[in-house]
C-alpha positions, 0 to 999 in steps of 0.5 A: 212514872216519870221517877219508874222511867228516872229509875230504869234509866239508872238502871240502864247506865249501871249496866252499861258502865259494870258491862265497860268494867270488864269489856271496855277499854281501859283508860289508867290515866283517866282513872288515875287522874280520878283518883286524885281528883276524888280520894286525894282532893276529898281528904280534908273535908272528910278529915275535918267531919269524921274528927269533929264528929267523932270529938262532938259525940264523944262530949255529949256521951260523956256528959250523960255516961259520967252520970252512971259512972261509965265514962270509961266506955265512951271510946267503944260506943264512938268508935262502934258508931262511926264505924257503922254509921256515921263516917261511912254516911258523913263521908259519902254526903261530904264526897256526894256534895263535892264530887257529884256536883263536880260530875254532873256540872263537868259532864253536863257541860260537855253535853249542852256543848255537843263535847259528847256527841264529838265523842261518839263520832270519834268512835269513843264510847261515852261510859268508856271516857267518862263513867268508868274512870270515875266510878273505879275512881270512886270504887278505890277512893272512898273505902279509904276515905271512910277508913281515914273518917273513922280513925280520925274521929277516933282519935277525937275521942280519945282527945276529948275523953282521955285528955281534956275530961281525964278519963284513965287511958287504959280504961278507954283502950281496953272498952274500944280493943274489946268491944270494936271488932273487925266487922265493924270497920268492914261494914263502915268501908262496904257502905262507904264502897255502895254509896260511891257507886250512887254518887257516881251513877247518880251525878253521871245521869245527871250529867248526861241528861242535861239540856236547856244550857247553863240552866240546864247545867245548875240544874242538874249539878243541883239534883245529882247532890241531892238525888245523891244524898237523898240515895246515901239515907235511904240505902243505908237503912235497909244496909244497916239491917241487911249487914247487921243481921249478918254481922252482928254487934259485937261479932267478929267478922 
């Protein structure tokens, strides 16, 4: 019953938040501030994660593909894997660890210190003031972060394959351009968009339901990161099958 209650609370929060998007008061300055915090602040960790993931995946693929004489196709394999799976999932997990904990801690501290009750007393809706700016900022930021992760992952693959292992650059680019479609990039950014919504809703819910003082804030922060990460992995499984049905690998959008 507790799990069903938790899912119901998340559903109600999602409904209230999206209602606020269309009918609530727009707070542009708060949204822009969150875009800087979420988007600009998460760039380094996402770029490093994407770059080194692309590099190590390229190296491992090259070592095996070299035995079959098809090492020039490594770029295409890495590009598709980064676009469809690795970049959105890893970027989502990194943002969940960084921003999910921050959101839960900030809102949880406001909850236990009764600042949220003070907002209600002043006629300010907590969802309009606290959750809507974060959701809009995440919707804008995380698809761009996923695109950056893809770009740096592919660039790292080029460095490893062409520069380090001396794979012919023309063949490497030929296979990458032939097999990588716009649909692959679109799928990665769409997954990131969904993962961003999950991170905000789950993390803010943990903050809004925090109790028991500082201990509760720490507990809610941990749950926000764990639940967001698990939700990303579970949703990624179903999104992979759904999106691959509409956009099979190798077909243009």
